[in-house]
N, C-alpha and C positions, 0 to 999 in steps of 0.2 A: 458532371459528377462534382461535387462540392469538395473543397479541400479538407483533409482529415485534421481532426483537432487530437490533442492529447488529454487523457483522464487519468487521474491517479485514483486507484483502488487502495484504500487504506483499510485493512483489517484489523478488527478491534475485538477485544475479548479474549485475554489471556487465560481464562479459565475454561475454555472450550472443552477441555480434556476431562473436566471435572465429571465424575460419574460413568464416564467410559471404560469399557475394559480395554486391556492392551491391543486385543484384536480390533475392537471397535476404532481406537485410535489409528491403528495402522490402517484401517479401511478408509477412514477421512483423510489421511495423509496421502493414500493412494489416489483418492478421488480429486484432491487439490491437484496433485502432479498431472493427471490424466487431463483435467480441466486446463491448466496451464498449458500443457502441449498442444491440445486441440486450438486453443486461442492463438497459439505461437504459429501452427500450422496454418492458420487462416489469415495470417499476418496482422492480428489485432492486437497482440500484445508485445511491446518492445523489451520489457525486463520485469522481473519481480523478484524479490528476495524476502526472506524471513529476517526479522530483527531480534537481535539478543533482547533478553528480558531485563538486562541491567544497563545502565549508562549514567549520564549526568545531565542534570537541569542547569541551565546558566541562566541568570536573571539579575536584577538590580543595575543600578547605574554603572556602566563600563564593564558589566559582566562580572562584577564583584561577587556575587553570591553563586557558589558552585554546590549544589547538593546532589546526593545519590538519587537516582531516578531512572526511567520512570518509576512509580512506586508500585511495587508487587501486588498491593492490595486493590488497585485500580483496575475495575472490570473493563474500563474503557481505554487501557493502554493499547497503543498501536503493535501488533504483532508482526506485520509485514505488509508487503505492497505489490501491486502490479501497475505498470504504466503501460496504459492503453493508447492506440491510435486508431480513432473510430470517427465517424462522422457527426454524431451527435451526442447529447447529454443522454437523451432517451435510450441510445444504443448502449452505452457504458452502464447505465441502470439495469437494463435488461441482462447484460453480461454479469452485474453484480448479483443479481437476483438468482444466478444459477450457482452460486458460492456453496459448496459443499458443507462449509461451517455453519451456515444459516440455521438448519435444524437443531443444531447443538447449542445455541445460544450466541453464536458468533455474529456480529455485525459488519458491514462493509459501508465504509463512508466514500462517496463518489465526488470528487473535486476536479473540475477543469483546471488543466495547467495553462497560465498565462503567458502569452509572449512578451508582454511589457509589465514592467514594474509599475504597480497602481500608485505608488508615491512619487517616483520621479519621471513617470511617463517613457522611460527610456526602455529599449529592447534588452532582453537579457542575452549576452552573448552567447553562442554556443561554443562550447569548449569540449575538445577531444578529451577522452578518460585518460589517455596517456599523458596529456598537458596538465590535467588536474591533480595527478598523482606524482608528477614529477617534483 
């Protein structure tokens, strides 16, 4: 059996709820939670969280430019993520194709999480969450 790889599913489309009734929005939310639970029960998802619609975008030399963002008018803003642990990109894509938001205009970006930084060639150290928040 091959080693498991990590893939990030990035959920795009902050306007998925547009045109849906309150009941339809609740149904899509319930479907998302059931999908997540099913993947967790199968040992394929490590974590997943929604992201707040507001935040900051840092850019420029030495991070001098700080602007409000992501921009609410962007239909491509990331609204949340799942971190999968599966064998292949194809398996991650198959899982992404099951996303309950797709029929409502949502998009899922699938990206492999790398073990080494492509710039330095060094492995990214594993840090326990407790250490990272200390």
